[in-house]
C-alpha positions as CSV (number, residue, x, y, z in Angstrom):
1,M,-186.4,237.8,29.1
2,S,-183.9,240.3,31.4
3,R,-180.8,238.7,32.6
4,K,-180.3,238.6,36.4
5,P,-177.6,241.4,37.0
6,Q,-174.3,239.8,37.5
7,P,-172.0,240.6,40.7
8,E,-169.5,242.9,40.3
9,S,-166.6,240.4,40.9
10,T,-167.7,238.3,38.2
11,S,-168.8,241.1,35.4
12,R,-165.5,241.6,34.4
13,R,-162.4,240.2,33.1
14,P,-159.9,238.9,36.2
15,A,-156.6,240.4,37.0
16,H,-153.6,237.7,35.8
17,V,-150.5,237.9,38.3
18,T,-147.8,235.4,38.3
19,L,-146.0,233.9,41.6
20,A,-142.8,232.0,41.9
21,V,-142.0,229.0,44.4
22,V,-138.1,229.6,44.3
23,L,-136.4,226.7,46.1
24,Q,-133.0,226.0,47.2
25,V,-131.1,223.7,49.7
26,R,-129.3,226.1,52.1
27,D,-127.8,225.2,55.5
28,A,-128.9,221.6,54.9
29,R,-132.5,222.4,54.6
30,L,-134.8,223.0,51.6
31,Q,-135.8,226.8,51.9
32,V,-138.2,228.9,49.9
33,L,-137.9,232.6,49.1
34,L,-140.5,234.8,50.6
35,W,-141.5,238.3,50.5
36,Q,-143.1,240.5,53.0
37,R,-146.0,242.6,51.7
38,A,-146.1,246.2,52.1
39,R,-149.6,246.8,51.6
40,E,-153.1,245.4,52.2
41,P,-154.6,242.9,51.8
42,F,-152.3,240.9,54.4
43,L,-150.3,243.9,55.1
44,G,-147.1,242.4,56.8
45,A,-147.8,239.0,56.1
46,W,-145.2,236.9,54.0
47,S,-145.6,235.6,50.6
48,L,-144.5,234.5,47.0
49,P,-142.6,237.0,45.0
50,G,-144.6,238.1,41.8
51,G,-147.0,240.4,40.4
52,Y,-149.2,241.5,37.6
53,L,-149.1,240.1,34.0
54,E,-148.6,243.3,31.9
55,A,-149.8,243.6,28.3
56,G,-147.5,242.0,25.7
57,E,-145.6,239.6,28.4
58,T,-145.6,235.9,28.2
59,L,-146.1,234.5,31.6
60,E,-142.8,233.4,31.9
61,Q,-141.3,236.7,31.0
62,S,-143.6,238.0,33.5
63,I,-142.5,236.1,36.6
64,R,-138.5,236.5,35.2
65,R,-139.1,240.4,35.6
66,H,-140.7,240.3,39.0
67,L,-138.2,237.8,40.5
68,A,-135.4,240.3,38.8
69,V,-136.8,243.6,39.9
70,K,-138.3,243.1,43.1
71,V,-136.4,240.5,44.9
72,D,-133.2,240.4,42.5
73,V,-132.9,236.8,41.9
74,R,-131.5,236.0,38.4
75,E,-129.7,233.0,38.8
76,L,-132.4,230.1,38.1
77,A,-131.2,226.7,37.2
78,H,-134.6,225.6,36.2
79,L,-138.0,227.3,36.0
80,E,-141.3,225.4,35.2
81,Q,-144.8,226.3,35.0
82,L,-146.5,224.7,38.3
83,E,-150.1,225.5,38.4
84,T,-153.0,228.0,37.8
85,L,-155.1,229.1,40.3
86,S,-159.0,230.5,39.8
87,D,-160.8,230.3,42.8
88,P,-162.7,233.8,42.4
89,A,-162.3,234.0,46.0
90,R,-158.8,233.7,46.3
91,N,-157.9,237.3,46.6
92,P,-160.3,239.1,49.0
93,S,-159.9,242.6,47.0
94,E,-160.1,241.8,43.5
95,W,-161.0,239.0,41.2
96,E,-157.5,237.3,40.3
97,L,-156.0,234.4,38.6
98,A,-152.6,233.3,39.4
99,T,-150.0,231.4,37.5
100,A,-147.4,229.9,39.6
101,Y,-143.8,228.7,38.5
102,L,-141.3,226.4,40.3
103,G,-137.9,228.0,40.0
104,L,-134.6,226.2,41.7
105,V,-131.3,228.1,42.6
106,P,-128.1,226.0,42.8
107,A,-126.5,225.4,46.4
108,D,-123.6,227.3,45.3
109,V,-125.3,230.4,44.3
110,D,-126.3,232.9,47.3
111,P,-128.4,235.8,46.0
112,E,-128.4,239.0,47.5
113,V,-132.2,239.6,48.4
114,P,-133.7,243.0,49.8
115,D,-134.5,243.5,53.3
116,D,-138.2,242.6,53.2
117,T,-137.1,239.1,51.7
118,R,-136.0,236.1,52.7
119,W,-135.1,232.2,52.9
120,N,-137.5,230.0,55.1
121,P,-137.5,226.5,55.7
122,V,-140.2,224.8,53.9
123,S,-140.9,222.6,56.6
124,R,-141.5,225.7,59.0
125,L,-143.4,228.0,57.1
126,P,-144.6,231.5,58.6
127,E,-148.6,232.6,58.0
128,L,-148.6,233.1,54.3
129,A,-150.9,235.5,52.6
130,Y,-153.7,234.2,50.2
131,D,-153.3,230.7,49.2
132,H,-149.7,230.6,49.1
133,R,-148.9,228.0,51.6
134,A,-150.7,225.6,49.3
135,I,-148.7,227.0,46.4
136,V,-145.3,226.3,48.2
137,L,-146.1,222.6,49.5
138,A,-147.0,222.1,45.5
139,G,-143.9,223.4,44.5
140,R,-142.0,221.2,47.2
141,D,-144.2,218.0,46.2
142,R,-143.2,218.8,42.2
143,L,-139.7,218.9,42.9
144,R,-139.7,215.7,45.1
145,A,-141.3,213.7,42.2
146,K,-139.2,214.9,39.8
147,L,-136.1,214.0,41.7
148,S,-137.2,210.3,41.5
149,Y,-137.7,210.2,37.3
150,T,-135.8,213.2,35.9
151,N,-132.2,214.6,36.2
152,I,-133.5,217.9,38.1
153,G,-131.0,217.3,40.8
154,F,-128.6,219.2,38.4
155,A,-130.6,222.5,39.5
156,L,-129.9,222.1,43.2
157,A,-126.3,221.3,42.8
158,P,-123.2,223.4,42.0
159,P,-121.1,222.3,38.6
160,E,-119.3,219.6,40.5
161,F,-119.7,217.8,43.9
162,T,-119.0,214.7,45.5
163,I,-121.5,211.9,46.0
164,S,-121.5,212.8,49.6
165,E,-122.4,216.5,48.9
166,L,-125.2,215.3,46.3
167,R,-126.6,213.0,48.8
168,E,-127.1,215.8,51.4
169,L,-129.1,217.9,48.7
170,Y,-131.4,215.1,48.0
171,A,-131.7,214.3,51.5
172,A,-132.9,218.1,52.0
173,A,-135.3,218.0,49.4
174,L,-136.9,214.9,49.8
175,G,-137.2,215.1,53.4
176,H,-135.6,211.8,54.1
177,E,-132.1,210.1,54.6
178,V,-131.0,209.0,51.1
179,S,-128.1,206.2,50.7
180,A,-125.0,207.7,48.9
181,T,-123.8,204.3,47.4
182,N,-127.7,203.7,46.2
183,L,-128.0,207.5,45.1
184,Q,-124.8,206.8,43.1
185,R,-125.5,203.4,41.5
186,V,-129.1,204.6,40.3
187,L,-127.8,208.0,38.9
188,L,-124.8,206.5,37.0
189,R,-127.0,203.6,35.9
190,R,-129.2,206.1,34.4
191,G,-126.3,208.2,32.7
192,V,-127.5,211.0,34.9
193,L,-123.9,211.6,36.5
194,E,-120.4,211.5,34.6
195,P,-117.1,211.6,36.8
196,T,-114.9,214.7,36.0
197,G,-111.8,212.7,36.6
198,E,-110.8,215.2,39.3
199,R,-110.8,214.5,43.1
200,R,-111.3,216.9,46.2
201,E,-108.5,216.8,48.8
202,P,-109.6,215.9,52.3
203,G,-110.4,218.8,54.7
204,R,-109.0,219.1,58.3
205,T,-110.4,216.1,59.5
206,G,-108.3,213.8,56.8
207,G,-109.7,211.0,55.1
208,R,-109.4,210.1,51.3
209,P,-109.7,212.3,48.4
210,A,-113.3,212.2,47.2
211,A,-114.1,211.7,43.4
212,L,-115.8,214.6,41.8
213,Y,-118.9,214.2,39.6
214,R,-121.3,216.5,37.3
215,F,-124.4,215.9,35.9
216,R,-124.0,215.0,32.1
217,S,-126.9,217.5,31.3
218,R,-127.9,220.9,32.8
219,G,-131.0,220.9,31.1
220,L,-134.4,218.8,32.1
221,E,-134.7,215.3,30.9
222,I,-136.9,212.3,31.9
223,T,-134.5,209.4,33.3
224,D,-137.1,206.7,34.3
225,Q,-140.8,207.9,34.2
226,F,-141.4,204.5,36.5
227,A,-139.0,205.2,39.2
228,V,-140.0,206.5,42.9
229,L,-137.6,207.4,45.6
230,R,-139.4,206.6,49.0
231,P,-138.2,207.2,52.7
232,P,-136.3,204.1,54.2
233,G,-138.4,201.3,55.7
């Protein structure tokens, strides 16, 4: 019996690209790095940075190369694989698999990105190419979940900070207010934070010197697999 001819899109191997949801708290908002496309499909639309997987590369090597070469981002405090998308129709021009990564940049780092790249609040995304909006939201949700049961806040924070400054980072990432007192109690109880022994002098508005803290580890650790930080009320 002869086989039925297969459509061209399913009769060959798919291309494979890597993409990155690079998040940072900037101006008290969680923001994502977007790159404006210079060719079809979706010419002029905003998209996630990334590109093709080359022969001999691992997926992580691929996305780190694309971030360094295309958008000049090298100072990631954390990078992890997020998801792989395999819908044959996700790219209108070719059959393409996409493996997405979540990358985090600390608040004290300000990468010099090219003119065709910009930071955009996750809460106000422009129209994005392909399925990139869903990927951005998946990255946001992954970060929010891990803030509850891991020490991943280290990847958003500078090396040293006050509890008030850390509260602002958590609130921006989680999308709701966070009690500085509760945050300090929970993270100290779990052994996530440690005092530096130093204090930051008050600014022009006055007040008491504020104690400085740091994350005990700047590598990802599970601290409480049953904990969840939820919006108040």
